[in-house]
DORO-421348 format. One record per residue (C-alpha): x, z, y; residue in one letter; residue number from 1. Coordinates in steps of 0.05 Angstrom, whole numbers, always signed. Example, Ala and Ser with C-alpha at 12.3 -4.5 7.8 and 13.67 -1.06 7.14 Angstrom:
% DORO-421348
    east      up   north  r    k
    +246    +156     -90  A    1
    +273    +143     -21  S    2
//
This chain:
% DORO-421348
    east      up   north  r    k
   +1407    +640   +1270  M    1
   +1446    +588   +1232  K    2
   +1424    +561   +1162  S    3
   +1462    +592   +1104  P    4
   +1520    +559   +1077  A    5
   +1526    +536   +1006  P    6
   +1577    +581    +969  K    7
   +1621    +519    +947  N    8
   +1614    +448    +969  A    9
   +1620    +419    +900  N   10
   +1574    +473    +865  E   11
   +1508    +467    +903  F   12
   +1446    +511    +883  T   13
   +1386    +498    +918  A   14
   +1358    +556    +960  P   15
   +1292    +592    +940  P   16
   +1229    +550    +960  N   17
   +1174    +604    +976  F   18
   +1119    +548    +969  I   19
   +1140    +534    +898  K   20
   +1125    +604    +887  H   21
   +1054    +598    +911  I   22
   +1043    +540    +872  I   23
   +1073    +571    +812  D   24
   +1026    +634    +821  E   25
    +963    +582    +831  D   26
    +978    +547    +768  I   27
    +986    +612    +731  K   28
    +917    +632    +756  A   29
    +883    +567    +740  G   30
    +864    +552    +812  K   31
    +844    +480    +823  N   32
    +848    +471    +747  D   33
    +924    +470    +754  G   34
    +919    +404    +800  R   35
    +973    +394    +852  I   36
    +955    +347    +908  H   37
    +998    +345    +972  T   38
    +998    +295   +1036  R   39
   +1041    +272   +1090  F   40
    +994    +264   +1148  P   41
   +1040    +232   +1209  P   42
   +1005    +214   +1274  E   43
   +1024    +139   +1289  P   44
   +1041    +148   +1359  N   45
   +1123    +151   +1351  G   46
   +1181    +140   +1301  Y   47
   +1196    +190   +1245  L   48
   +1255    +233   +1260  H   49
   +1301    +275   +1209  I   50
   +1249    +332   +1221  G   51
   +1196    +292   +1190  H   52
   +1245    +273   +1133  A   53
   +1247    +345   +1108  K   54
   +1165    +346   +1104  S   55
   +1166    +280   +1071  I   56
   +1215    +306   +1019  C   57
   +1175    +371   +1012  L   58
   +1112    +341   +1004  N   59
   +1127    +283    +958  F   60
   +1178    +326    +921  G   61
   +1127    +380    +905  L   62
   +1084    +323    +879  A   63
   +1139    +293    +834  E   64
   +1162    +363    +810  E   65
   +1091    +387    +788  Y   66
   +1070    +322    +763  R   67
   +1015    +315    +821  G   68
    +996    +265    +878  L   69
   +1020    +260    +947  C   70
    +980    +220    +996  N   71
   +1003    +184   +1061  L   72
    +952    +198   +1116  R   73
    +955    +175   +1190  F   74
    +917    +221   +1228  D   75
    +897    +171   +1280  D   76
    +849    +202   +1329  T   77
    +883    +190   +1392  D   78
    +875    +108   +1405  P   79
    +913    +112   +1471  A   80
    +982    +129   +1436  K   81
    +974    +102   +1372  E   82
    +996     +26   +1346  E   83
   +1008     -15   +1286  V   84
   +1078     -17   +1297  E   85
   +1081     +60   +1288  Y   86
   +1044     +54   +1227  V   87
   +1091      +4   +1192  E   88
   +1151     +38   +1216  S   89
   +1129    +105   +1183  I   90
   +1116     +68   +1119  K   91
   +1183     +34   +1120  Q   92
   +1216     +98   +1130  D   93
   +1175    +138   +1074  V   94
   +1194     +80   +1027  R   95
   +1266     +77   +1051  W   96
   +1272    +151   +1029  L   97
   +1250    +132    +957  G   98
   +1177    +159    +958  F   99
   +1115    +117    +937  D  100
   +1042    +138    +952  W  101
   +1018     +80    +906  Q  102
    +947     +64    +923  D  103
    +932    +131    +963  R  104
    +946    +106   +1039  Q  105
    +885    +135   +1078  Y  106
    +870    +141   +1157  H  107
    +837    +192   +1190  A  108
    +798    +136   +1218  S  109
    +769    +118   +1150  D  110
    +728    +184   +1158  Y  111
    +703    +176   +1231  F  112
    +630    +166   +1207  E  113
    +634    +231   +1158  Q  114
    +669    +272   +1212  L  115
    +610    +250   +1260  F  116
    +564    +274   +1208  E  117
    +600    +335   +1197  F  118
    +596    +352   +1272  A  119
    +522    +337   +1268  I  120
    +519    +394   +1212  Q  121
    +552    +445   +1257  L  122
    +504    +430   +1314  I  123
    +444    +438   +1268  K  124
    +479    +506   +1246  K  125
    +481    +530   +1319  G  126
    +561    +529   +1306  K  127
    +568    +470   +1363  A  128
    +547    +455   +1429  Y  129
    +556    +402   +1483  V  130
    +592    +428   +1544  D  131
    +590    +395   +1605  S  132
    +644    +436   +1645  L  133
    +709    +400   +1669  S  134
    +771    +405   +1632  S  135
    +795    +449   +1690  D  136
    +733    +488   +1684  Q  137
    +740    +497   +1611  I  138
    +815    +517   +1618  R  139
    +793    +568   +1671  E  140
    +734    +598   +1626  Y  141
    +780    +604   +1570  R  142
    +814    +666   +1600  G  143
    +882    +689   +1584  T  144
    +922    +722   +1532  L  145
    +911    +790   +1563  T  146
    +837    +772   +1590  Q  147
    +779    +750   +1545  P  148
    +747    +682   +1565  G  149
    +676    +675   +1587  K  150
    +616    +634   +1559  N  151
    +603    +564   +1586  S  152
    +538    +562   +1625  P  153
    +519    +505   +1573  Y  154
    +536    +547   +1510  R  155
    +460    +566   +1508  A  156
    +435    +494   +1501  R  157
    +380    +481   +1439  T  158
    +402    +449   +1379  I  159
    +356    +391   +1396  E  160
    +390    +387   +1468  E  161
    +454    +389   +1432  N  162
    +437    +333   +1385  L  163
    +412    +288   +1433  D  164
    +470    +289   +1481  L  165
    +520    +281   +1421  F  166
    +485    +222   +1399  E  167
    +481    +194   +1474  R  168
    +558    +209   +1479  M  169
    +566    +162   +1416  R  170
    +526    +109   +1446  A  171
    +573    +107   +1507  G  172
    +522    +131   +1559  E  173
    +573    +176   +1591  Y  174
    +640    +172   +1620  D  175
    +703    +203   +1602  E  176
    +708    +279   +1617  G  177
    +633    +282   +1629  E  178
    +617    +320   +1563  H  179
    +657    +348   +1500  V  180
    +632    +377   +1438  L  181
    +658    +449   +1427  R  182
    +654    +496   +1371  A  183
    +615    +560   +1389  K  184
    +659    +615   +1355  I  185
    +683    +671   +1403  D  186
    +704    +673   +1476  M  187
    +738    +739   +1471  A  188
    +777    +722   +1404  S  189
    +852    +744   +1408  P  190
    +870    +677   +1386  N  191
    +856    +634   +1443  M  192
    +846    +572   +1399  L  193
    +789    +605   +1374  M  194
    +755    +609   +1439  R  195
    +700    +553   +1430  D  196
    +752    +496   +1418  P  197
    +737    +428   +1429  T  198
    +718    +383   +1369  L  199
    +703    +318   +1405  Y  200
    +715    +283   +1467  R  201
    +694    +217   +1503  I  202
    +753    +163   +1503  K  203
    +733     +94   +1518  K  204
    +794     +65   +1489  V  205
    +795     +13   +1431  P  206
    +824     +40   +1364  H  207
    +876      +0   +1334  Y  208
    +839      -3   +1268  R  209
    +764      +3   +1294  T  210
    +770     -27   +1357  G  211
    +715     -11   +1406  G  212
    +666     +20   +1352  M  213
    +676     +87   +1379  W  214
    +678    +117   +1448  V  215
    +680    +188   +1419  I  216
    +739    +213   +1378  Y  217
    +749    +280   +1337  P  218
    +803    +328   +1355  M  219
    +865    +335   +1309  Y  220
    +841    +406   +1287  D  221
    +774    +385   +1268  F  222
    +800    +325   +1234  T  223
    +857    +357   +1195  H  224
    +821    +399   +1157  C  225
    +763    +358   +1138  L  226
    +808    +302   +1120  S  227
    +843    +344   +1071  D  228
    +779    +366   +1047  S  229
    +756    +296   +1032  I  230
    +817    +278    +997  E  231
    +821    +339    +953  G  232
    +886    +362    +974  I  233
    +906    +426    +944  T  234
    +964    +449    +984  H  235
    +960    +430   +1059  S  236
   +1031    +438   +1079  I  237
   +1050    +439   +1154  C  238
   +1099    +468   +1201  T  239
   +1107    +534   +1227  L  240
   +1073    +515   +1299  E  241
   +1009    +507   +1260  F  242
   +1001    +576   +1238  E  243
    +961    +597   +1293  I  244
    +915    +538   +1281  N  245
    +904    +561   +1205  R  246
    +844    +604   +1229  E  247
    +805    +548   +1256  L  248
    +823    +503   +1195  Y  249
    +792    +555   +1149  D  250
    +730    +570   +1202  W  251
    +709    +495   +1200  V  252
    +713    +483   +1123  L  253
    +678    +551   +1116  D  254
    +622    +535   +1166  Q  255
    +611    +471   +1130  L  256
    +613    +500   +1059  E  257
    +663    +441   +1031  V  258
    +720    +442    +991  Y  259
    +773    +482   +1018  H  260
    +852    +468   +1013  P  261
    +899    +520   +1024  Q  262
    +942    +514   +1089  Q  263
   +1016    +536   +1084  I  264
   +1066    +536   +1141  E  265
   +1141    +528   +1135  F  266
   +1192    +529   +1185  A  267
   +1208    +465   +1219  R  268
   +1275    +435   +1221  L  269
   +1320    +452   +1281  N  270
   +1384    +413   +1285  L  271
   +1442    +430   +1341  N  272
   +1466    +382   +1386  Y  273
   +1406    +343   +1388  T  274
   +1323    +341   +1405  V  275
   +1270    +332   +1355  L  276
   +1212    +341   +1403  S  277
   +1169    +278   +1403  K  278
   +1156    +286   +1474  R  279
   +1232    +293   +1490  K  280
   +1248    +236   +1445  L  281
   +1199    +189   +1479  I  282
   +1235    +211   +1545  R  283
   +1305    +189   +1517  L  284
   +1275    +120   +1500  V  285
   +1231    +101   +1561  E  286
   +1282    +131   +1611  E  287
   +1338     +89   +1585  G  288
   +1383    +145   +1560  H  289
   +1388    +109   +1487  V  290
   +1380     +42   +1474  N  291
   +1311     +44   +1436  G  292
   +1281     +79   +1379  W  293
   +1337     +55   +1327  D  294
   +1393     +80   +1373  D  295
   +1444    +103   +1321  P  296
   +1454    +167   +1369  R  297
   +1381    +198   +1361  I  298
   +1354    +230   +1300  P  299
   +1298    +180   +1285  T  300
   +1295    +154   +1210  L  301
   +1311     +87   +1239  S  302
   +1370    +106   +1281  G  303
   +1398    +137   +1224  L  304
   +1388     +82   +1180  R  305
   +1420     +35   +1230  R  306
   +1477     +83   +1238  R  307
   +1493     +80   +1159  G  308
   +1461    +142   +1133  Y  309
   +1433    +135   +1062  T  310
   +1366    +160   +1038  P  311
   +1408    +195    +984  E  312
   +1446    +237   +1034  S  313
   +1384    +252   +1075  I  314
   +1346    +278   +1013  R  315
   +1406    +320    +996  N  316
   +1410    +346   +1061  F  317
   +1336    +366   +1057  C  318
   +1346    +402    +993  E  319
   +1410    +438   +1019  R  320
   +1372    +464   +1080  I  321
   +1316    +495   +1038  G  322
   +1247    +517   +1056  V  323
   +1236    +579   +1094  A  324
   +1185    +617   +1133  K  325
   +1226    +632   +1193  A  326
   +1255    +582   +1243  D  327
   +1331    +574   +1246  S  328
   +1386    +525   +1270  M  329
   +1416    +475   +1225  V  330
   +1486    +458   +1238  D  331
   +1489    +384   +1247  I  332
   +1557    +389   +1209  A  333
   +1517    +400   +1144  L  334
   +1479    +331   +1154  L  335
   +1547    +301   +1162  E  336
   +1574    +334   +1100  Y  337
   +1526    +305   +1063  C  338
   +1534    +234   +1080  I  339
   +1611    +242   +1072  R  340
   +1601    +272   +1006  E  341
   +1561    +209    +982  Q  342
   +1600    +161   +1013  L  343
   +1667    +185    +991  N  344
   +1642    +170    +921  K  345
   +1612     +96    +935  I  346
   +1642     +69    +999  A  347
   +1699     +16    +989  P  348
   +1765     +31   +1026  R  349
   +1788     -18   +1077  V  350
   +1839     -20   +1131  M  351
   +1815     -34   +1206  G  352
   +1853     -23   +1268  V  353
   +1805      +1   +1330  L  354
   +1862      -2   +1383  R  355
   +1911     -52   +1363  P  356
   +1988     -49   +1378  L  357
   +2029    -106   +1348  K  358
   +2086     -98   +1310  V  359
   +2137    -147   +1290  I  360
   +2185    -144   +1230  I  361
   +2247    -174   +1251  D  362
   +2282    -184   +1185  N  363
   +2211    -204   +1145  Y  364
   +2211    -281   +1138  P  365
   +2170    -313   +1189  A  366
   +2134    -360   +1141  D  367
   +2129    -313   +1085  K  368
   +2056    -279   +1064  V  369
   +2049    -231   +1010  E  370
   +1987    -207    +973  E  371
   +1992    -132    +964  L  372
   +1946     -96    +917  G  373
   +1900     -43    +948  A  374
   +1853     +10    +911  I  375
   +1781      +3    +928  N  376
   +1761     +70    +919  N  377
   +1806    +127    +884  P  378
   +1742    +165    +866  E  379
   +1714    +104    +826  D  380
   +1765     +72    +783  P  381
   +1711     +22    +766  D  382
   +1710      -4    +829  M  383
   +1779     -38    +818  G  384
   +1827     -67    +866  T  385
   +1833    -123    +920  R  386
   +1890    -165    +956  K  387
   +1910    -155   +1029  I  388
   +1957    -203   +1061  P  389
   +2021    -179   +1092  F  390
   +2060    -219   +1142  S  391
   +2114    -214   +1196  R  392
   +2066    -193   +1250  E  393
   +2016    -135   +1240  L  394
   +1973     -92   +1280  Y  395
   +1977     -17   +1276  I  396
   +1936     +32   +1320  E  397
   +1965     +50   +1385  Q  398
   +1956    +121   +1371  D  399
   +2004    +117   +1311  D  400
   +2062    +102   +1359  F  401
   +2093    +152   +1411  M  402
   +2156    +133   +1449  E  403
   +2172    +212   +1462  E  404
   +2136    +247   +1408  P  405
   +2126    +317   +1403  P  406
   +2151    +365   +1343  K  407
   +2094    +355   +1295  K  408
   +2076    +278   +1306  F  409
   +2098    +248   +1237  F  410
   +2079    +173   +1256  R  411
   +2120    +119   +1285  L  412
   +2168    +125   +1341  A  413
   +2235     +99   +1366  P  414
   +2290    +104   +1305  G  415
   +2240    +137   +1260  R  416
   +2221    +110   +1191  E  417
   +2145    +112   +1166  V  418
   +2107     +81   +1107  R  419
   +2054     +27   +1114  L  420
   +2000     +36   +1068  R  421
   +2004      -1    +999  Y  422
   +2064     -37   +1032  A  423
   +2138     -21   +1056  Y  424
   +2175     +25   +1098  F  425
   +2187      +8   +1167  I  426
   +2232     +31   +1221  T  427
   +2223     +21   +1300  C  428
   +2285     -11   +1329  V  429
   +2254     -33   +1399  D  430
   +2199     -22   +1449  V  431
   +2167     -79   +1489  V  432
   +2126     -56   +1555  K  433
   +2088     -93   +1609  D  434
   +2135     -96   +1665  S  435
   +2080     -83   +1716  A  436
   +2039     -27   +1679  T  437
   +2098      +5   +1636  G  438
   +2043      +0   +1580  E  439
   +2074     -10   +1509  V  440
   +2051     -78   +1485  T  441
   +2091     -91   +1421  A  442
   +2141     -56   +1373  L  443
   +2193     -93   +1338  H  444
   +2214     -59   +1271  C  445
   +2255     -70   +1209  T  446
   +2229     -62   +1135  Y  447
   +2261     -42   +1071  D  448
   +2247     -98   +1018  P  449
   +2263     -43    +962  Q  450
   +2201      +4    +987  T  451
   +2148     -42    +966  R  452
   +2088      -2    +943  G  453
   +2109     +54    +986  G  454
   +2161     +88    +948  D  455
   +2237     +81    +964  A  456
   +2280     +74    +898  P  457
   +2341    +122    +931  D  458
   +2286    +179    +931  G  459
   +2277    +184   +1006  R  460
   +2217    +214   +1037  K  461
   +2177    +197   +1102  V  462
   +2124    +241   +1131  K  463
   +2079    +189   +1160  G  464
   +2034    +140   +1126  T  465
   +2000     +84   +1174  L  466
   +1945     +37   +1162  H  467
   +1954     -36   +1188  W  468
   +1927    -108   +1182  V  469
   +1960    -175   +1187  S  470
   +1956    -208   +1252  A  471
   +1945    -274   +1230  S  472
   +1900    -257   +1176  H  473
   +1856    -207   +1210  A  474
   +1781    -211   +1235  L  475
   +1763    -190   +1302  S  476
   +1701    -141   +1304  A  477
   +1671     -95   +1353  Q  478
   +1663     -23   +1335  V  479
   +1611     +27   +1361  R  480
   +1640    +100   +1360  L  481
   +1584    +152   +1367  Y  482
   +1588    +227   +1383  E  483
   +1532    +279   +1392  H  484
   +1483    +255   +1439  L  485
   +1485    +326   +1474  F  486
   +1544    +368   +1499  V  487
   +1505    +432   +1492  K  488
   +1496    +461   +1423  E  489
   +1420    +478   +1436  N  490
   +1395    +425   +1491  P  491
   +1327    +452   +1485  N  492
   +1346    +520   +1517  A  493
   +1356    +496   +1584  V  494
   +1374    +539   +1648  K  495
   +1320    +543   +1703  E  496
   +1317    +483   +1750  G  497
   +1355    +442   +1697  K  498
   +1324    +388   +1653  D  499
   +1348    +376   +1578  F  500
   +1375    +302   +1599  T  501
   +1423    +342   +1639  A  502
   +1464    +359   +1576  Y  503
   +1471    +288   +1552  I  504
   +1539    +270   +1528  N  505
   +1566    +216   +1575  P  506
   +1615    +198   +1520  N  507
   +1563    +193   +1464  S  508
   +1581    +120   +1451  L  509
   +1641     +81   +1458  E  510
   +1646      +8   +1451  I  511
   +1710     -17   +1423  L  512
   +1712    -100   +1430  T  513
   +1784    -119   +1406  N  514
   +1788     -89   +1335  C  515
   +1822    -119   +1278  M  516
   +1800    -114   +1208  V  517
   +1825    -138   +1137  E  518
   +1801    -212   +1123  P  519
   +1765    -186   +1058  G  520
   +1707    -161   +1104  L  521
   +1687    -233   +1124  A  522
   +1639    -222   +1062  A  523
   +1611    -158   +1094  A  524
   +1535    -158   +1098  R  525
   +1489    -122   +1154  P  526
   +1478     -52   +1123  G  527
   +1544     -53   +1081  D  528
   +1584     +15   +1085  R  529
   +1660     +27   +1081  Y  530
   +1712     +78   +1094  Q  531
   +1768     +52   +1143  F  532
   +1827     +84   +1117  E  533
   +1846    +147   +1159  R  534
   +1787    +135   +1211  L  535
   +1719    +148   +1178  G  536
   +1662    +117   +1149  Y  537
   +1632     +54   +1181  F  538
   +1571      +9   +1171  S  539
   +1562     -59   +1189  V  540
   +1502     -60   +1244  D  541
   +1435     -88   +1219  T  542
   +1406    -110   +1288  K  543
   +1467    -145   +1327  D  544
   +1490    -194   +1275  V  545
   +1506    -266   +1277  G  546
   +1550    -322   +1245  P  547
   +1611    -306   +1278  E  548
   +1606    -228   +1294  S  549
   +1622    -170   +1262  L  550
   +1593    -104   +1292  V  551
   +1611     -39   +1256  F  552
   +1575     +30   +1274  N  553
   +1614     +94   +1258  R  554
   +1571    +134   +1213  I  555
   +1621    +198   +1213  V  556
   +1687    +213   +1219  T  557
   +1732    +235   +1163  L  558
   +1739    +307   +1194  R  559
   +1693    +356   +1152  D  560
   +1671    +404   +1198  T  561
   +1630    +439   +1146  W  562
   +1677    +441   +1094  A  563
   +1723    +481   +1150  K  564
   +1664    +526   +1156  I  565
   +1658    +539   +1081  L  566
   +1733    +550   +1075  K  567
   +1732    +605   +1134  A  568
   +1674    +640   +1105  Q  569
   +1701    +642   +1035  Q  570
   +1766    +670   +1066  Q  571
   +1728    +725   +1100  K  572
   +1698    +747   +1034  K  573
//
């Protein structure tokens, strides 16, 4: 099931948001005294991706809309995988998207002492026990989807014995795996998560915040609901895979008789031609399929930021896809449409030649240079104009010339006249080739001096308009062309015996090292975005920078697949 398309690309109406309906009803009923308090609770064990952006925009967006609060909380209960690096990258991503948690940055590790005391309370209520089965035995005792589990032989330990063992676990007397603390619920529950789930395990790993203070750590399901309760969260919004966890969320809070937030699940983002599984993203990075977490080919927010995506375009994308209860596959063309839509309005137009082919204008004076006027952005007159140099020798794209053109090729060919953008009509009169390879190395042309600005006074028309740069003034640049990382629309749906990495696109990155761009780009700074006329939108790389290097990442092509999809759908109606 694909995400619904807007009826008109220029007239967007946000799709229904069922969570807003729940909140509206809660406010109407006076629940929580009308208070709205959400949270974004990432685990600091990796970098955020576009799926997290949906959750960030939802949680912070709801708080803004209802004049409530949204916390940033790091659910840091697994010290073996968590690092300060991830904490800082997450904070940077949330700020980059335009949201502010003010003084409400929290960590689950802030509550370790309280969580321990909550566990003690469950033991005293007879609702938790220390189990000494091995992890394999626990798995075996749990049963299957069709067969109930069976009680651990340690389930009948007395409250006193459990309290003693749990305190000694905290004191570090036991090795990892020797004991765990489990909830005492129902080993025959149809929800396997409720079959005495583990609440605490021994893990003798220093924590990035608490150091070696703790050798036992609470499990995510135990920690999450109680952290929500401690912080006074009203609506605990999470993705659909946590729906099965809601029963345990409610059980823990009910048994402890503490403040009880409402958990609400929504469909996570699924995007075609990519993967959003943290496990798979880690593999892509660690196995060297991509060049780090900020590789512009992967859907991390750091990768999208480096590629040149704007926070506004990602927020717009998240708004367009809406909030639903059922999973769906979103077309990546919609994400690309959102960045095109914004950059069309704000990106200056420039000319760059990616695969240069020299053009020599035989009847243009060798020592003459003209300054021609060019529009910076036709969508925004306030952006004004600029001057670009024109001289006898130019570069055009290799693809803009064919020696033996087919019928619908309207660009340059022997004997054919075309328009140079902002400049003159030129006609190809000779072709220079490499004697060894037969490759075209240069074109000799003539120009019509009466066509300056691109119009002929006698009214004759040409069908092709080419972009160009002056050879003696152009700046050398490297340009990186990105395509989808996967060739398969849904790389998660792998065939038996295959791994998702089998569908990696071998042509997802092409590096062009001999590109030429107009001289005004000498003032370009890391992160600046431009439209290269006729080629697409590009940004100056923010990582590979130097005093003499210009490196551009292609953000997206000018081809608008989403607009074509919309047009086709409208024609069917």
